[in-house]
C-alpha distance (Angstrom), angle and dihedral (degrees) to the residues before:
residue distance angle dihedral
X1 . . .
X2 3.78 . .
X3 3.79 132.5 .
X4 3.79 95.7 -90.4
X5 3.80 92.0 48.9
X6 3.75 90.2 51.8
X7 3.69 90.9 51.2
X8 3.72 95.7 47.9
X9 3.74 93.7 45.8
X10 3.88 92.8 49.9
X11 3.73 99.3 43.9
X12 3.90 98.8 77.4
X13 3.87 90.7 54.4
X14 3.82 92.2 47.2
X15 3.81 91.6 47.8
X16 3.87 87.6 54.5
X17 3.80 94.4 54.6
X18 3.71 122.8 91.7
X19 3.80 97.3 -160.2
X20 3.81 104.6 49.7
X21 3.72 108.1 91.0
X22 3.88 98.1 171.6
X23 3.81 134.7 3.0
X24 3.75 128.7 -165.1
X25 3.77 136.1 179.2
X26 3.82 119.8 -128.0
X27 3.66 136.8 170.9
X28 3.79 122.6 32.7
X29 3.76 97.7 -14.0
X30 3.81 91.8 50.5
X31 3.87 88.4 51.2
X32 3.81 92.1 44.8
X33 3.80 88.6 -123.4
X34 3.78 99.4 113.5
X35 3.81 124.0 137.2
X36 3.75 131.7 -157.7
X37 3.87 88.4 -89.8
X38 3.83 95.0 48.4
X39 3.80 120.4 119.2
X40 3.77 120.5 -139.9
X41 3.85 115.0 -113.3
X42 3.75 116.5 -156.2
X43 3.74 125.4 -174.2
X44 3.85 115.1 -158.8
X45 3.75 137.2 -169.5
X46 3.83 108.0 -151.2
X47 3.74 137.3 -169.7
X48 3.87 114.4 -92.3
X49 3.83 109.5 -90.4
X50 3.77 96.5 31.4
X51 3.76 106.6 141.8
X52 3.81 134.9 -145.4
X53 3.78 91.5 -102.4
X54 3.84 91.5 63.4
X55 3.80 91.7 47.9
X56 3.84 91.8 48.6
X57 3.90 90.9 48.9
X58 3.80 87.2 50.2
X59 3.79 91.9 50.6
X60 3.82 92.9 47.2
X61 3.86 90.9 48.0
X62 3.82 91.0 49.4
X63 3.84 89.1 49.9
X64 3.79 90.9 54.4
X65 3.73 92.5 46.3
X66 3.81 97.4 46.4
X67 3.82 100.8 32.6
X68 3.81 91.6 -132.1
X69 3.79 139.7 96.0
X70 3.84 108.6 -86.6
X71 3.74 130.3 -162.0
X72 3.80 115.7 -159.6
X73 3.81 116.3 -168.6
X74 3.71 127.2 179.5
X75 3.73 118.0 -130.9
X76 3.84 88.9 -139.9
X77 3.79 91.8 57.5
X78 3.75 97.5 48.8
X79 3.82 125.3 100.9
X80 3.84 112.4 -117.5
X81 3.74 93.4 -116.7
X82 3.87 92.9 56.6
X83 3.80 90.2 43.1
X84 3.77 90.7 53.3
X85 3.80 88.4 55.7
X86 3.82 93.8 48.3
X87 3.84 99.3 43.4
X88 3.78 100.0 71.5
X89 3.83 92.4 54.2
X90 3.77 100.0 37.3
X91 3.83 116.2 122.5
X92 3.82 109.5 -157.3
X93 3.78 108.7 -146.7
X94 3.83 104.0 161.4
X95 3.86 133.4 39.9
X96 3.76 122.0 172.5
X97 3.77 115.3 -121.2
């Protein structure tokens, strides 16, 4: 599965959620350097008040759809230093309208 296939497979699920405002790939898929063993790293901006349960359900749903391990991290929950590392390579692929 390549980057475009991941994006196209994930979009319908993200479009059905009411709490994800923006989603971006980071890590190996964002850099198009993934291997068969790579996980999918997704950075999300969520509505205030979105709980960990909702993020975990999103992660599990993405894993079912993509057939790979997925890490979903909320921008709001990241330490600034880690966010500075992720920001230059992020590939935004979804924004709620």
